C-alpha positions as CSV (number, residue, x, y, z in Angstrom):
1,M,-15.9,47.5,-25.0
2,S,-16.9,45.8,-22.1
3,E,-15.1,43.3,-19.9
4,Q,-16.5,40.1,-18.5
5,T,-16.5,40.6,-15.1
6,N,-18.1,37.4,-14.1
7,M,-15.5,34.4,-14.2
8,E,-17.8,32.0,-15.5
9,P,-16.6,30.5,-19.1
10,Y,-18.1,31.5,-22.1
11,D,-19.3,28.2,-23.2
12,G,-20.9,27.2,-20.3
13,I,-18.7,24.6,-19.2
14,K,-18.3,25.1,-15.2
15,D,-15.2,23.5,-13.1
16,S,-17.0,21.1,-10.0
17,H,-13.6,21.2,-8.3
18,R,-14.8,17.6,-6.9
19,K,-12.3,15.1,-5.4
20,P,-12.2,11.7,-7.3
21,P,-14.0,9.0,-5.4
22,A,-11.5,6.8,-3.1
23,Y,-12.2,3.8,-5.0
24,F,-10.1,5.9,-7.6
25,N,-7.4,7.0,-5.7
26,V,-6.5,3.6,-4.3
27,L,-6.7,1.9,-7.7
28,F,-4.6,4.4,-9.0
29,Y,-1.9,4.5,-6.2
30,G,-2.3,0.8,-6.0
31,L,-1.4,0.2,-9.8
32,I,1.7,2.6,-9.3
33,I,2.7,0.4,-6.2
34,W,2.1,-2.7,-8.4
35,G,3.8,-1.7,-11.4
36,V,6.9,-0.7,-9.3
37,A,6.8,-4.3,-7.3
38,F,6.4,-6.2,-10.6
39,S,9.2,-4.2,-12.2
40,A,11.8,-4.5,-9.6
41,Y,10.7,-8.4,-8.9
42,F,12.2,-9.0,-12.5
43,I,15.0,-6.9,-12.5
44,L,16.3,-8.0,-9.3
45,S,15.7,-11.5,-9.5
46,G,18.1,-11.9,-12.6
47,W,15.4,-13.3,-15.0
48,S,16.0,-12.8,-18.8
49,S,14.5,-13.3,-21.8
50,H,17.5,-14.1,-23.7
51,E,18.4,-16.8,-21.3
52,E,14.8,-18.0,-21.5
53,F,15.1,-18.2,-25.1
54,K,18.2,-19.8,-25.4
55,Q,17.1,-23.1,-22.8
56,K,14.2,-23.3,-25.3
57,M,16.3,-23.4,-28.3
58,A,18.7,-26.0,-26.9
59,V,15.3,-28.2,-26.0
60,Y,14.3,-27.6,-29.4
61,E,17.8,-28.7,-30.9
62,Q,18.0,-31.3,-28.7
63,Q,14.4,-32.9,-29.9
64,H,14.6,-32.4,-33.7
65,S,17.9,-33.3,-34.0
66,A,17.0,-37.0,-34.2
67,E,14.7,-36.2,-36.7
68,K,16.9,-34.8,-39.4
69,P,17.5,-37.6,-42.2
70,S,21.3,-38.5,-42.0
71,G,22.1,-37.9,-45.6
72,A,20.6,-34.3,-45.4
73,G,22.8,-32.4,-47.8
74,Y,21.8,-28.9,-46.4
């Protein structure tokens, strides 16, 4: 049995060990920073989708309560 002495992969794929382009790094880390800032804004601002839903439902019920017929037997 002969051992493979050269370190090249058997399928011909070679690793280039190149750095990614600068714009990729800026985009990557910028998106991480944006995601943390965006999440912190909504967590710390007190915004709640449940409260927003309650407000919209109250407006909807107020608008549509006048449209219900008075003698409706639901």
